[in-house]
C-alpha positions in Angstrom: 13.3 -39.5 -56.1 14.8 -36.2 -55.0 18.5 -35.7 -54.3 17.8 -35.5 -50.6 16.2 -38.9 -50.5 18.5 -40.8 -52.8 20.5 -43.6 -51.3 24.2 -42.8 -51.2 26.4 -45.5 -52.5 29.7 -46.5 -51.0 32.8 -46.4 -53.2 32.7 -50.3 -53.3 29.1 -50.3 -54.5 29.7 -47.6 -57.1 32.8 -49.5 -58.4 30.8 -52.7 -58.6 28.1 -51.1 -60.7 30.7 -49.5 -63.0 33.0 -52.6 -63.2 36.0 -50.6 -62.2 38.7 -50.6 -59.5 38.7 -48.2 -56.6 41.7 -46.3 -57.9 39.9 -45.6 -61.2 36.9 -44.4 -59.3 39.0 -41.9 -57.3 40.6 -40.7 -60.6 37.1 -40.1 -62.1 36.2 -38.1 -59.0 39.4 -36.1 -59.1 38.9 -35.2 -62.8 35.3 -34.2 -62.1 33.7 -36.9 -64.3 31.9 -38.3 -61.2 30.7 -36.0 -58.4 31.0 -37.5 -55.0 30.4 -36.4 -51.4 33.0 -36.6 -48.7 31.3 -37.5 -45.4 32.6 -35.9 -42.2 35.4 -37.8 -40.4 34.4 -39.5 -37.2 30.9 -40.1 -38.3 29.2 -43.5 -38.7 29.4 -43.1 -42.5 32.9 -41.5 -42.9 34.5 -41.8 -46.3 33.2 -40.9 -49.8 29.7 -41.5 -51.1 28.1 -41.0 -54.5 24.4 -40.7 -55.5 22.9 -43.4 -57.7 21.8 -40.8 -60.2 25.4 -39.7 -60.6 26.5 -43.2 -61.5 23.5 -43.4 -63.9 24.4 -40.1 -65.5 28.1 -41.2 -65.9 27.0 -44.3 -67.7 24.7 -42.4 -70.0 27.3 -39.8 -70.8 29.8 -42.6 -71.8 27.3 -44.9 -73.6 28.5 -45.9 -77.0 26.0 -45.9 -79.9 
């Protein structure tokens, strides 16, 4: 699936997949560990979104052997 056709996850969906709280998610975004997209205000989907591939990549980078 290309980046343009990937489903964008809400913060709540991403947190559920990672098993973390919202505050931790925003900390990971601020530190650059997770790339996210800020949707324009006033739109149907305002707020922050993250691609599924970004969550998958984060998990892979932090996987313990």
